[in-house]
Biotite code that builds the C-alpha atoms (Angstrom):
import biotite.structure as struc

atoms = struc.array([
    struc.Atom([14.831, 4.188, -0.436], chain_id="A", res_id=1, res_name="MET", atom_name="CA", element="C"),
    struc.Atom([12.529, 6.833, 1.463], chain_id="A", res_id=2, res_name="ASN", atom_name="CA", element="C"),
    struc.Atom([12.215, 8.324, -1.556], chain_id="A", res_id=3, res_name="ASN", atom_name="CA", element="C"),
    struc.Atom([10.491, 4.940, -3.294], chain_id="A", res_id=4, res_name="PHE", atom_name="CA", element="C"),
    struc.Atom([8.019, 4.791, 0.122], chain_id="A", res_id=5, res_name="THR", atom_name="CA", element="C"),
    struc.Atom([5.498, 6.079, 2.605], chain_id="A", res_id=6, res_name="TYR", atom_name="CA", element="C"),
    struc.Atom([5.558, 5.260, 6.562], chain_id="A", res_id=7, res_name="VAL", atom_name="CA", element="C"),
    struc.Atom([3.328, 6.270, 9.379], chain_id="A", res_id=8, res_name="VAL", atom_name="CA", element="C"),
    struc.Atom([3.158, 5.401, 12.602], chain_id="A", res_id=9, res_name="GLU", atom_name="CA", element="C"),
    struc.Atom([0.014, 4.748, 15.035], chain_id="A", res_id=10, res_name="THR", atom_name="CA", element="C"),
    struc.Atom([-0.602, 5.104, 18.796], chain_id="A", res_id=11, res_name="ASN", atom_name="CA", element="C"),
    struc.Atom([-3.026, 2.022, 17.439], chain_id="A", res_id=12, res_name="LYS", atom_name="CA", element="C"),
    struc.Atom([-2.184, -1.838, 18.342], chain_id="A", res_id=13, res_name="SER", atom_name="CA", element="C"),
    struc.Atom([-1.616, -4.080, 15.573], chain_id="A", res_id=14, res_name="PHE", atom_name="CA", element="C"),
    struc.Atom([-4.926, -5.407, 15.106], chain_id="A", res_id=15, res_name="GLN", atom_name="CA", element="C"),
    struc.Atom([-6.725, -1.637, 15.301], chain_id="A", res_id=16, res_name="GLU", atom_name="CA", element="C"),
    struc.Atom([-4.576, -0.385, 12.585], chain_id="A", res_id=17, res_name="ALA", atom_name="CA", element="C"),
    struc.Atom([-5.571, -3.804, 9.913], chain_id="A", res_id=18, res_name="VAL", atom_name="CA", element="C"),
    struc.Atom([-8.884, -1.563, 11.078], chain_id="A", res_id=19, res_name="ILE", atom_name="CA", element="C"),
    struc.Atom([-8.326, 1.362, 10.529], chain_id="A", res_id=20, res_name="ALA", atom_name="CA", element="C"),
    struc.Atom([-6.734, 0.907, 6.306], chain_id="A", res_id=21, res_name="VAL", atom_name="CA", element="C"),
    struc.Atom([-9.706, -1.229, 6.036], chain_id="A", res_id=22, res_name="ARG", atom_name="CA", element="C"),
    struc.Atom([-11.981, 2.030, 7.155], chain_id="A", res_id=23, res_name="LYS", atom_name="CA", element="C"),
    struc.Atom([-9.928, 4.246, 5.189], chain_id="A", res_id=24, res_name="ALA", atom_name="CA", element="C"),
    struc.Atom([-9.221, 2.407, 1.855], chain_id="A", res_id=25, res_name="ALA", atom_name="CA", element="C"),
    struc.Atom([-12.856, 1.865, 1.721], chain_id="A", res_id=26, res_name="GLU", atom_name="CA", element="C"),
    struc.Atom([-13.176, 6.329, 3.080], chain_id="A", res_id=27, res_name="ALA", atom_name="CA", element="C"),
    struc.Atom([-11.459, 7.391, -0.297], chain_id="A", res_id=28, res_name="HIS", atom_name="CA", element="C"),
    struc.Atom([-13.267, 5.123, -2.456], chain_id="A", res_id=29, res_name="LYS", atom_name="CA", element="C"),
    struc.Atom([-10.249, 1.768, -2.839], chain_id="A", res_id=30, res_name="TRP", atom_name="CA", element="C"),
    struc.Atom([-11.424, -1.197, -2.847], chain_id="A", res_id=31, res_name="GLY", atom_name="CA", element="C"),
    struc.Atom([-9.442, -4.859, -0.554], chain_id="A", res_id=32, res_name="ILE", atom_name="CA", element="C"),
    struc.Atom([-9.096, -7.136, -2.960], chain_id="A", res_id=33, res_name="LEU", atom_name="CA", element="C"),
    struc.Atom([-7.083, -9.337, -0.317], chain_id="A", res_id=34, res_name="GLY", atom_name="CA", element="C"),
    struc.Atom([-4.652, -10.152, 2.133], chain_id="A", res_id=35, res_name="ASP", atom_name="CA", element="C"),
    struc.Atom([-1.910, -12.026, 3.575], chain_id="A", res_id=36, res_name="TYR", atom_name="CA", element="C"),
    struc.Atom([-0.540, -11.962, 6.917], chain_id="A", res_id=37, res_name="ASP", atom_name="CA", element="C"),
    struc.Atom([3.140, -13.196, 7.418], chain_id="A", res_id=38, res_name="PHE", atom_name="CA", element="C"),
    struc.Atom([3.089, -13.057, 10.563], chain_id="A", res_id=39, res_name="SER", atom_name="CA", element="C"),
    struc.Atom([0.926, -16.522, 10.274], chain_id="A", res_id=40, res_name="GLU", atom_name="CA", element="C"),
    struc.Atom([2.280, -18.263, 7.465], chain_id="A", res_id=41, res_name="ILE", atom_name="CA", element="C"),
    struc.Atom([6.130, -17.958, 7.984], chain_id="A", res_id=42, res_name="LEU", atom_name="CA", element="C"),
    struc.Atom([4.929, -19.535, 11.745], chain_id="A", res_id=43, res_name="ALA", atom_name="CA", element="C"),
    struc.Atom([3.095, -21.962, 10.038], chain_id="A", res_id=44, res_name="ALA", atom_name="CA", element="C"),
    struc.Atom([6.144, -22.400, 7.964], chain_id="A", res_id=45, res_name="LYS", atom_name="CA", element="C"),
    struc.Atom([8.181, -23.411, 10.482], chain_id="A", res_id=46, res_name="GLY", atom_name="CA", element="C"),
    struc.Atom([9.475, -19.850, 10.922], chain_id="A", res_id=47, res_name="PHE", atom_name="CA", element="C"),
    struc.Atom([7.517, -18.024, 14.211], chain_id="A", res_id=48, res_name="PRO", atom_name="CA", element="C"),
    struc.Atom([8.194, -14.487, 14.081], chain_id="A", res_id=49, res_name="GLN", atom_name="CA", element="C"),
    struc.Atom([8.948, -12.223, 16.935], chain_id="A", res_id=50, res_name="THR", atom_name="CA", element="C"),
    struc.Atom([6.963, -9.101, 15.075], chain_id="A", res_id=51, res_name="GLU", atom_name="CA", element="C"),
    struc.Atom([3.247, -8.441, 12.922], chain_id="A", res_id=52, res_name="HIS", atom_name="CA", element="C"),
    struc.Atom([3.720, -8.124, 9.267], chain_id="A", res_id=53, res_name="VAL", atom_name="CA", element="C"),
    struc.Atom([0.206, -8.103, 7.622], chain_id="A", res_id=54, res_name="LYS", atom_name="CA", element="C"),
    struc.Atom([-0.421, -6.831, 3.439], chain_id="A", res_id=55, res_name="SER", atom_name="CA", element="C"),
    struc.Atom([-3.443, -5.473, 2.360], chain_id="A", res_id=56, res_name="LEU", atom_name="CA", element="C"),
    struc.Atom([-3.808, -5.393, -1.486], chain_id="A", res_id=57, res_name="ASP", atom_name="CA", element="C"),
    struc.Atom([-6.189, -1.944, -2.560], chain_id="A", res_id=58, res_name="ILE", atom_name="CA", element="C"),
    struc.Atom([-6.444, -0.832, -5.787], chain_id="A", res_id=59, res_name="CYS", atom_name="CA", element="C"),
    struc.Atom([-8.325, 1.643, -7.454], chain_id="A", res_id=60, res_name="ALA", atom_name="CA", element="C"),
    struc.Atom([-10.681, 0.199, -10.365], chain_id="A", res_id=61, res_name="PRO", atom_name="CA", element="C"),
    struc.Atom([-10.042, 3.720, -12.943], chain_id="A", res_id=62, res_name="ALA", atom_name="CA", element="C"),
    struc.Atom([-6.602, 4.450, -11.207], chain_id="A", res_id=63, res_name="HIS", atom_name="CA", element="C"),
    struc.Atom([-6.012, 0.881, -12.432], chain_id="A", res_id=64, res_name="ALA", atom_name="CA", element="C"),
    struc.Atom([-7.454, 1.206, -16.255], chain_id="A", res_id=65, res_name="ASN", atom_name="CA", element="C"),
    struc.Atom([-5.768, 4.512, -17.125], chain_id="A", res_id=66, res_name="ALA", atom_name="CA", element="C"),
    struc.Atom([-2.537, 3.815, -15.656], chain_id="A", res_id=67, res_name="LEU", atom_name="CA", element="C"),
    struc.Atom([-2.900, 0.015, -17.553], chain_id="A", res_id=68, res_name="MET", atom_name="CA", element="C"),
    struc.Atom([-4.315, 2.099, -20.792], chain_id="A", res_id=69, res_name="GLY", atom_name="CA", element="C"),
    struc.Atom([-0.674, 3.363, -20.632], chain_id="A", res_id=70, res_name="ALA", atom_name="CA", element="C"),
    struc.Atom([1.053, 0.488, -19.978], chain_id="A", res_id=71, res_name="GLU", atom_name="CA", element="C"),
    struc.Atom([0.144, -2.484, -19.920], chain_id="A", res_id=72, res_name="ARG", atom_name="CA", element="C"),
    struc.Atom([3.158, -4.103, -17.560], chain_id="A", res_id=73, res_name="LEU", atom_name="CA", element="C"),
    struc.Atom([1.828, -1.675, -15.271], chain_id="A", res_id=74, res_name="THR", atom_name="CA", element="C"),
    struc.Atom([-0.747, -4.873, -14.110], chain_id="A", res_id=75, res_name="GLY", atom_name="CA", element="C"),
    struc.Atom([3.073, -5.835, -12.629], chain_id="A", res_id=76, res_name="LEU", atom_name="CA", element="C"),
    struc.Atom([2.697, -3.328, -10.024], chain_id="A", res_id=77, res_name="CYS", atom_name="CA", element="C"),
    struc.Atom([-0.818, -3.356, -8.735], chain_id="A", res_id=78, res_name="MET", atom_name="CA", element="C"),
    struc.Atom([-2.460, -3.526, -6.350], chain_id="A", res_id=79, res_name="PRO", atom_name="CA", element="C"),
    struc.Atom([-1.427, -1.683, -4.168], chain_id="A", res_id=80, res_name="CYS", atom_name="CA", element="C"),
    struc.Atom([0.047, -3.998, -1.029], chain_id="A", res_id=81, res_name="SER", atom_name="CA", element="C"),
    struc.Atom([-0.164, -1.368, 1.924], chain_id="A", res_id=82, res_name="VAL", atom_name="CA", element="C"),
    struc.Atom([1.924, -3.324, 4.824], chain_id="A", res_id=83, res_name="LEU", atom_name="CA", element="C"),
    struc.Atom([0.673, -3.572, 8.526], chain_id="A", res_id=84, res_name="ILE", atom_name="CA", element="C"),
    struc.Atom([3.652, -4.274, 11.389], chain_id="A", res_id=85, res_name="PHE", atom_name="CA", element="C"),
    struc.Atom([5.114, -3.837, 13.997], chain_id="A", res_id=86, res_name="THR", atom_name="CA", element="C"),
    struc.Atom([8.807, -2.727, 15.089], chain_id="A", res_id=87, res_name="ASP", atom_name="CA", element="C"),
    struc.Atom([9.818, -2.955, 18.486], chain_id="A", res_id=88, res_name="LYS", atom_name="CA", element="C"),
    struc.Atom([6.446, -2.271, 20.244], chain_id="A", res_id=89, res_name="GLY", atom_name="CA", element="C"),
    struc.Atom([5.406, 0.168, 17.972], chain_id="A", res_id=90, res_name="LYS", atom_name="CA", element="C"),
    struc.Atom([2.487, -0.085, 14.760], chain_id="A", res_id=91, res_name="THR", atom_name="CA", element="C"),
    struc.Atom([3.697, 0.993, 11.662], chain_id="A", res_id=92, res_name="LYS", atom_name="CA", element="C"),
    struc.Atom([2.551, 1.426, 8.180], chain_id="A", res_id=93, res_name="ILE", atom_name="CA", element="C"),
    struc.Atom([3.933, 1.982, 4.563], chain_id="A", res_id=94, res_name="ALA", atom_name="CA", element="C"),
    struc.Atom([3.099, 1.889, 1.048], chain_id="A", res_id=95, res_name="ALA", atom_name="CA", element="C"),
    struc.Atom([5.110, 2.463, -1.897], chain_id="A", res_id=96, res_name="MET", atom_name="CA", element="C"),
    struc.Atom([5.190, 5.476, -3.402], chain_id="A", res_id=97, res_name="ARG", atom_name="CA", element="C"),
    struc.Atom([4.061, 4.832, -7.331], chain_id="A", res_id=98, res_name="PRO", atom_name="CA", element="C"),
    struc.Atom([4.624, 8.511, -8.087], chain_id="A", res_id=99, res_name="GLY", atom_name="CA", element="C"),
    struc.Atom([8.143, 7.748, -6.916], chain_id="A", res_id=100, res_name="ALA", atom_name="CA", element="C"),
    struc.Atom([8.250, 4.002, -8.095], chain_id="A", res_id=101, res_name="VAL", atom_name="CA", element="C"),
    struc.Atom([6.582, 4.086, -12.009], chain_id="A", res_id=102, res_name="MET", atom_name="CA", element="C"),
    struc.Atom([8.509, 6.713, -13.902], chain_id="A", res_id=103, res_name="PRO", atom_name="CA", element="C"),
    struc.Atom([11.578, 5.211, -13.064], chain_id="A", res_id=104, res_name="GLN", atom_name="CA", element="C"),
    struc.Atom([9.889, 1.569, -13.834], chain_id="A", res_id=105, res_name="LEU", atom_name="CA", element="C"),
    struc.Atom([7.847, 3.018, -16.584], chain_id="A", res_id=106, res_name="PHE", atom_name="CA", element="C"),
    struc.Atom([8.625, 6.562, -17.732], chain_id="A", res_id=107, res_name="PRO", atom_name="CA", element="C"),
    struc.Atom([6.209, 6.092, -21.056], chain_id="A", res_id=108, res_name="GLN", atom_name="CA", element="C"),
    struc.Atom([3.776, 6.328, -18.410], chain_id="A", res_id=109, res_name="VAL", atom_name="CA", element="C"),
    struc.Atom([4.224, 10.248, -17.712], chain_id="A", res_id=110, res_name="ALA", atom_name="CA", element="C"),
    struc.Atom([3.363, 10.611, -21.141], chain_id="A", res_id=111, res_name="GLN", atom_name="CA", element="C"),
    struc.Atom([0.611, 8.595, -21.545], chain_id="A", res_id=112, res_name="LYS", atom_name="CA", element="C"),
    struc.Atom([-0.872, 9.034, -17.768], chain_id="A", res_id=113, res_name="ALA", atom_name="CA", element="C"),
    struc.Atom([0.652, 13.020, -16.646], chain_id="A", res_id=114, res_name="SER", atom_name="CA", element="C"),
    struc.Atom([0.356, 12.727, -12.744], chain_id="A", res_id=115, res_name="ASP", atom_name="CA", element="C"),
    struc.Atom([-2.079, 9.916, -12.436], chain_id="A", res_id=116, res_name="LEU", atom_name="CA", element="C"),
    struc.Atom([1.305, 8.647, -10.344], chain_id="A", res_id=117, res_name="PRO", atom_name="CA", element="C"),
    struc.Atom([1.569, 11.325, -8.129], chain_id="A", res_id=118, res_name="GLN", atom_name="CA", element="C"),
    struc.Atom([-2.335, 11.725, -7.181], chain_id="A", res_id=119, res_name="LYS", atom_name="CA", element="C"),
    struc.Atom([-2.469, 8.245, -6.515], chain_id="A", res_id=120, res_name="ILE", atom_name="CA", element="C"),
    struc.Atom([0.379, 8.881, -4.085], chain_id="A", res_id=121, res_name="ASP", atom_name="CA", element="C"),
    struc.Atom([-1.187, 11.358, -2.355], chain_id="A", res_id=122, res_name="ALA", atom_name="CA", element="C"),
    struc.Atom([-4.121, 9.372, -2.288], chain_id="A", res_id=123, res_name="GLU", atom_name="CA", element="C"),
    struc.Atom([-3.254, 6.457, -0.846], chain_id="A", res_id=124, res_name="ILE", atom_name="CA", element="C"),
    struc.Atom([-0.850, 8.605, 2.046], chain_id="A", res_id=125, res_name="GLN", atom_name="CA", element="C"),
    struc.Atom([-4.468, 9.946, 2.789], chain_id="A", res_id=126, res_name="SER", atom_name="CA", element="C"),
    struc.Atom([-5.440, 6.321, 3.546], chain_id="A", res_id=127, res_name="ILE", atom_name="CA", element="C"),
    struc.Atom([-1.858, 5.471, 5.533], chain_id="A", res_id=128, res_name="LEU", atom_name="CA", element="C"),
    struc.Atom([-2.444, 9.320, 7.611], chain_id="A", res_id=129, res_name="ASP", atom_name="CA", element="C"),
    struc.Atom([-5.989, 8.693, 8.020], chain_id="A", res_id=130, res_name="ALA", atom_name="CA", element="C"),
    struc.Atom([-5.809, 4.820, 9.206], chain_id="A", res_id=131, res_name="ALA", atom_name="CA", element="C"),
    struc.Atom([-3.281, 5.981, 11.330], chain_id="A", res_id=132, res_name="ALA", atom_name="CA", element="C"),
    struc.Atom([-5.437, 8.858, 13.720], chain_id="A", res_id=133, res_name="ARG", atom_name="CA", element="C"),
])
């Protein structure tokens, strides 16, 4: 699993980390398409949570267009989800690594989109690193 995900820990509070991810994504020219507060959703369904978990859906339209041009089914992996969560009092930020996942799921993308999945990896890691600082 470590090969497919990138996780950073931050000294920020959960809410500060959510705001920091939003700002970092926008600073890197990625848009925020939506968010899901899993803690709240599950609690509302009768499953109270002791930890916070929120997902922000981020997207870089030029990257999405290139990947979907190489293989339409890559849209199943979009937008990129960034998970902000607490784990035993520590705030963490995580995302899947398209550079590791895409070649496994869609080998033809490597041929058509070259190193784009790895470039997306680097951008997402930069966003997470900036948010964690």
